[in-house]
C-alpha positions as CSV (number, residue, x, y, z in Angstrom):
1,M,-0.1,-0.3,0.0
2,T,0.9,3.5,-0.9
3,P,2.0,5.5,2.3
4,P,-0.3,8.6,2.8
5,G,2.6,10.9,1.6
6,H,2.8,9.9,-1.5
7,I,-1.0,10.1,-2.2
8,L,-0.9,13.4,-1.2
9,L,2.1,14.4,-3.3
10,L,0.2,13.3,-6.3
11,L,-2.9,15.2,-5.3
12,L,-0.6,18.4,-5.4
13,L,1.0,17.8,-8.4
14,P,-2.0,19.2,-10.9
15,A,-1.6,22.7,-8.7
16,A,2.3,22.5,-8.8
17,A,1.9,22.2,-12.6
18,A,-0.1,24.9,-12.9
19,Q,2.1,27.3,-10.9
20,M,4.7,27.1,-13.3
21,S,5.1,29.3,-16.0
22,T,5.0,28.2,-19.8
23,G,7.8,30.3,-21.1
24,S,10.4,28.5,-18.5
25,C,12.0,26.9,-21.7
26,S,14.1,29.4,-23.2
27,G,15.4,28.4,-27.1
28,C,13.2,25.5,-27.3
29,G,11.7,24.8,-30.5
30,P,9.3,22.8,-32.1
31,L,10.1,19.8,-32.9
32,S,11.1,18.9,-36.7
33,P,9.1,15.9,-38.6
34,H,12.1,14.4,-39.2
35,L,13.0,14.1,-35.5
36,L,9.5,13.1,-34.3
37,A,9.4,10.2,-36.8
38,S,12.7,9.6,-35.8
39,L,12.3,9.2,-32.3
40,V,8.9,7.0,-33.0
41,A,10.8,4.7,-35.0
42,A,13.5,4.3,-32.2
43,D,10.5,3.8,-30.3
44,A,9.0,0.9,-32.5
45,V,12.2,-0.5,-32.5
46,M,12.9,-0.7,-28.7
47,S,9.5,-2.0,-28.2
48,L,10.1,-4.6,-30.8
49,I,13.3,-5.9,-29.3
50,I,11.5,-5.9,-26.1
51,V,8.7,-8.3,-27.0
52,G,11.4,-10.5,-28.6
53,V,13.8,-11.0,-25.9
54,V,10.5,-11.8,-23.2
55,L,9.4,-14.4,-26.0
56,V,12.6,-15.9,-26.3
57,C,12.9,-16.0,-22.7
58,A,9.3,-17.6,-22.0
59,R,9.4,-20.3,-24.5
60,P,9.5,-23.8,-23.4
61,R,12.9,-25.5,-23.6
62,P,13.0,-28.8,-25.0
63,G,15.6,-29.9,-22.9
64,R,13.9,-29.2,-20.0
65,R,11.0,-32.0,-19.2
66,L,8.5,-32.1,-16.2
67,N,9.1,-34.3,-13.8
68,H,5.8,-35.7,-12.6
69,E,7.0,-37.2,-9.3
70,N,8.7,-33.7,-8.3
71,D,5.1,-32.5,-8.6
72,K,3.8,-34.9,-5.9
73,I,3.2,-32.9,-2.4
74,Y,4.1,-34.4,1.0
75,I,2.3,-33.4,4.1
76,N,3.0,-35.3,7.5
77,M,-0.3,-35.8,8.4
78,P,0.1,-39.1,10.6
79,G,-2.8,-41.6,9.6
80,R,-3.3,-41.0,5.8
81,G,-1.2,-42.5,3.6
């Protein structure tokens, strides 16, 4: 569970953002379409790499077989067997 201080911080964040002036970024211009397209393409490539790594790590390996004897649960209960 989140501590109460973090919830208060999240509730006060919009008020703090409203107090910031819009001209605080001096010299920032609009993004060029070429740069924006490059950022979107890089994001797509990184997402595909992450998905590929997850799929490779999550696939079942042929050398690892399930041993059904290891699946048994032994409970120490006298009189039951």
